[in-house]
C-alpha positions in Angstrom: 21.6 -15.5 -8.9 24.6 -12.2 -7.9 24.7 -9.5 -10.3 26.2 -6.1 -9.7 25.5 -2.8 -10.9 27.6 0.0 -12.6 27.8 2.0 -10.1 28.9 -0.6 -7.4 31.8 -1.9 -10.1 33.6 1.6 -9.8 32.8 2.3 -6.1 34.4 -1.1 -5.9 37.2 0.4 -7.8 37.9 3.5 -6.6 37.7 2.1 -3.0 40.7 -1.1 -4.3 42.4 2.1 -5.1 42.9 4.2 -2.8 43.8 1.7 0.0 46.6 0.2 -2.1 47.5 3.9 -2.4 47.3 4.0 1.5 49.6 1.0 2.3 51.9 1.6 -0.3 52.3 5.0 1.0 52.8 3.6 4.6 55.3 1.4 3.6 57.1 3.3 1.4 58.1 5.7 4.1 57.5 8.4 2.0 60.9 8.1 -0.4 58.6 7.7 -4.3 60.6 5.3 -6.2 59.8 2.7 -3.1 56.0 3.8 -3.3 55.9 3.4 -6.9 57.4 0.3 -6.9 54.5 -0.5 -4.1 51.3 0.4 -5.5 51.7 -2.7 -7.8 51.8 -5.0 -4.9 49.4 -3.4 -3.4 47.2 -3.4 -5.9 47.2 -7.1 -6.0 46.7 -7.0 -2.0 44.2 -5.2 -2.1 42.7 -6.6 -5.2 42.4 -9.8 -3.5 41.6 -8.5 -0.3 39.5 -5.9 -0.2 37.7 -7.6 -2.6 37.0 -11.2 -2.1 36.4 -9.5 1.7 32.6 -7.4 0.3 32.3 -10.2 -2.3 31.9 -13.0 0.7 30.0 -10.1 2.6 27.9 -10.4 -1.2 27.5 -13.7 -1.8 26.5 -14.8 2.2 22.9 -12.4 1.8 22.3 -13.3 -1.9 22.0 -16.6 0.0 19.5 -15.7 2.6 17.8 -14.6 0.1 18.6 -10.5 0.0 19.3 -8.1 -2.2 23.0 -6.9 -1.6 25.4 -3.7 -2.8 28.6 -2.6 -1.6 28.5 1.2 -1.9 31.5 3.3 -1.0 31.9 6.2 1.9 34.4 8.6 0.6 34.0 10.1 4.5 36.0 6.9 5.5 38.3 6.7 2.7 39.7 10.2 3.3 40.2 9.3 6.7 42.3 6.9 6.0 44.4 9.0 3.7 44.7 11.4 6.6 45.6 8.8 9.2 49.0 7.7 6.5 49.5 11.3 6.3 49.7 12.2 9.9 50.0 9.2 12.0 51.9 6.2 8.6 48.9 3.5 10.5 45.7 2.4 7.7 42.4 3.2 9.9 39.8 3.4 7.1 35.9 3.1 6.2 35.9 2.6 2.5 32.3 1.9 2.1 30.1 -1.5 3.3 27.9 -3.8 1.5 24.0 -2.9 1.7 21.5 -5.6 2.7 18.1 -4.4 1.6 15.5 -7.1 3.0 12.0 -7.7 5.8 13.4 -9.6 8.9 17.4 -9.9 9.2 17.5 -12.4 12.0 20.4 -11.1 14.3 22.1 -14.9 12.9 22.2 -14.3 9.6 23.3 -10.5 9.7 26.0 -11.5 11.9 26.8 -15.0 9.6 26.7 -12.0 6.2 29.1 -9.6 8.2 32.1 -12.6 9.6 31.7 -14.4 5.5 34.4 -10.9 5.3 36.6 -11.1 7.9 37.0 -15.1 7.5 37.8 -15.2 3.5 40.3 -12.3 4.8 41.9 -15.1 7.5 42.1 -17.5 4.3 44.0 -15.7 2.2 46.8 -14.0 5.4 47.3 -18.2 6.1 47.8 -19.0 2.6 50.1 -16.0 1.9 51.8 -17.0 5.1 52.6 -20.6 3.5 54.5 -17.7 0.9 56.5 -15.4 3.5 59.7 -18.2 3.3 60.2 -16.9 -0.2 60.5 -13.5 0.7 64.0 -12.3 -0.2 64.2 -8.0 0.6 67.7 -7.9 0.3 66.7 -8.9 -3.9 68.4 -6.4 -6.3 66.2 -7.1 -9.1 62.5 -5.0 -9.2 60.7 -8.2 -10.0 62.3 -10.3 -7.1 61.3 -6.7 -4.8 58.0 -6.6 -6.2 57.0 -10.3 -5.5 58.9 -10.7 -2.3 56.3 -7.8 -1.5 53.0 -8.8 -2.9 53.6 -12.5 -0.6 54.3 -9.8 2.1 51.4 -7.5 1.8 49.3 -10.3 1.0 50.1 -11.6 3.9 50.4 -8.3 6.5 46.6 -6.4 4.9 44.4 -9.3 4.5 45.9 -9.8 8.5 45.3 -6.1 9.1 41.7 -6.5 6.7 40.1 -9.3 9.2 41.8 -7.7 12.5 40.0 -4.2 11.6 36.8 -4.8 10.0 35.8 -7.5 13.9 37.1 -4.5 16.2 33.2 -4.9 18.2 32.2 -1.1 17.0 29.2 -0.8 15.3 30.3 0.6 11.4 32.0 -2.4 11.7 31.5 -6.0 10.8 32.7 -7.1 14.6 29.8 -5.3 16.2 27.3 -7.7 14.5 29.4 -10.7 14.8 29.6 -10.4 18.9 25.8 -9.8 18.9 24.8 -12.7 17.3 28.3 -15.1 18.5 30.4 -13.2 21.1 32.5 -16.9 21.6 32.9 -17.1 17.5 34.0 -13.1 17.6 36.7 -13.2 20.2 38.3 -16.6 18.9 38.6 -14.8 15.3 39.4 -11.2 16.7 41.9 -13.6 18.7 43.2 -15.0 15.9 43.6 -11.7 13.0 45.7 -10.2 15.7 47.4 -13.2 16.7 48.2 -12.4 12.3 48.8 -8.7 12.3 51.6 -9.5 14.6 53.3 -11.8 12.9 53.2 -9.7 10.0 54.8 -6.7 11.8 57.5 -8.9 13.3 58.5 -10.5 10.0 59.1 -6.8 8.6 60.7 -6.1 12.1 58.5 -3.2 13.2 
């Protein structure tokens, strides 16, 4: 049985809002009107990408019999805001699913950790299939928002997968690498390819 505490729901919502604003700010290129219009697309993409990423960690951990709960990391969110403002790059660690239990094996920890990035990769592929419908010449607001939902869904999920698979201690990648370097290498490389594809679509 997967349960959520009120604090956990609050932390997920706070993290989601912060990340959505960060991405909307970066892609608006400091244009306030574009920033406002990009917020809905960013919220939907982050809502799917971030929330399902964290839930995947939680569900796999619970399946193994552990208690798992998401906790926001405000320092990581603030760092994301700073990098967005200074270097126009979204680098953040909004929080983590904390797992409580004894005798968590390296394999279990690796599978719990890779679950989130795999969800992002699947979502990225779904949005990639929708990219032919992107129309940045759309003059109506709804066409603009829909096009950006598709693009944001593709880019943000690709980016979240690649970012979280970087093999440093606070990210999922380190645990996946310790469990199975080959699986880590394949998933990380694939996520990077997806990010490059997304950047190519927007012609950055």
